[in-house]
C-alpha angles and dihedrals in degrees: 000000000000109000127201112290113250119234117257109264118247133212116236093251087057094049092047093057094047116108110281117261131205115299108282099193103013118190133204103286092193090060116094092199097050092046090051092047093055089049089048095055092043091052092048091053090047090052091054091047098050095042089054091055103263111153122248096251093053091040093051093045092055096042088052091048090055094052093046089051089065094047096263105133131177093032116167114225122192114184127181133162092266105029145029121205124187120189130184142142134248111249089339093296119148091206096062108058122177121201127180118186124184130184114230117244123231111285113270128181096221105151095175092058091047091052090049089052090049092054090049089052090052092048092049094049090047093051096245095117123065121208091257093048093047091052091051094045094046090051090050092050093051097044095043114115121238112290087223130050128226091266093053093047093049090050095051089050089050090053087050092051093051092045095048091051089057088046091055091050101263126146128244096272093052088049091052090051093045089052092057092042094052092049089049095046093047091043092052091044088052093050093047090047094054089053090055102252112155118257092247092062092042086061094046090053091047095049088045090052095046094051093046093044092049092051091048093050091046094055093041088057094052091056090060094040094260120135112206132182108238091179086066089054096048092043091052093048089050091053091047089055093044096045112123090032112191092215090097091053090044094056093042091054089048095054094043094060096264099118095155093056092037089057095045091051090044089053092050091051091052093049092050095047089047092055094053092046090050090048094051092046093050091048090050091051091046089052088054094049090048088053094243098105122179117257120247118277111279124216118248116220118239110266118261128197095283099042092044089054089053091047091050092052090044091054091050095050090044092054092048092047094050089050092053090045087059091055095257119162119248097261087056092048092053093048093050089049093051093047092050088050096055093043095048089047092053092046098049102031102036109018108036094051089058129075091263117131112245092244092051092046089053088049093055091045092051090049089056093049090051094049092045089049092050093049095042088052088069097044102047097018090240113150106252090226089072094052092044097051095041092046100056096037094091089051098057111123101251095143094050093050089053091048090051095051092043088054095046091048092049097048095254095130097168094052092042096050092041092055094042090051089049089050092051091045091051094050092049089045091053092045097048091045094054092047091050093046093051087050092051089049092053090048093053109099135149108275112257098236092050093082098069089046093053089050090050092048091053093048092051088045091054094047093050092046094243094133100034 
């Protein structure tokens, strides 16, 4: 038998931008306490969304959808990178304004918290969460400890380090060295972060540690007749420190009419990248002073079918490991890995063999990742931000950044500037591609006229006995 066709699932951002319905769980709009409680819940949700990297446009739509679900229409929402302010009136009286202000916490890539808030928003919009229940659940989400301890986080980053090395074309020994280096760098950053050291200096220390470790491993390998690629170790560590790069959110905020937040995120991105670059540069100079200099940059052969397959698998594993390192649940980890697998396959098997420029190929791959992330967000109810960030992380230009720094430090200005330009172009291409792919995903809907044809098809099928 042919059952009733289910409605197409929607992502939370799609539901939030839908036309407002009648209040599902209305509150007493004449009560100052209840109106304030609604604004408090909405502001807390906005805090979590912005801290996780959600753009102002999406966060504002979801905050407004929450207030309207409780019957509080005409609420003014002011979002910036550091503050969220909600303003409304009690019973439309201009004499009883209610204002709720929240200071944004430090940005944290906690994908599990983001998904729990996403589920809470869905329950609020569907009427399954009362105001009291929403308050309790939101408080539990915010105060819950990390779902993964330091050992689990470090191990996830170590897996990402080894996988990214294979993605960059390194051998097994380079992957092993990168695995250890990534774990060491992330552990050092975590220890320094717990002591209150600013993020910039954490990245300086991480970049320095990566460069010195790579130099030591390279010379130790020479003593036993093993030739390692220190550039792979350093590039992997750079990607580990730059993972979760806020450049995607910066560009998205810029194109969605949030220039203040976009500029703030862009400045953070430049500051983080500058810290890593400075740390690696100091490490290279210290290695020279210790008479264990790094070798000249080696060339990497173009990938063939076998090496491209290894790179595709490495990209998928790296994406899944990054999602897990950011406390994602196993469903989100699987979706991120599959998305990266598809994107890497298209990049290495379809785009690179063509005459397309590498930057253009990266942009098309990122567009595909953004599109897949948006579509899978509807199917598996996973926020598209998780899939997008995890999907493009293995494609970050860590090797180009290192080549640029190495050239600049060795007075090869042309080589250095060209590689740094390529790195910046690649990062911009990845960011713009993801934003465009997510936009396409949100515009994909079932054609309006398809419904009547599907009904006719079902009628004819029943009469002919096809569905019996």
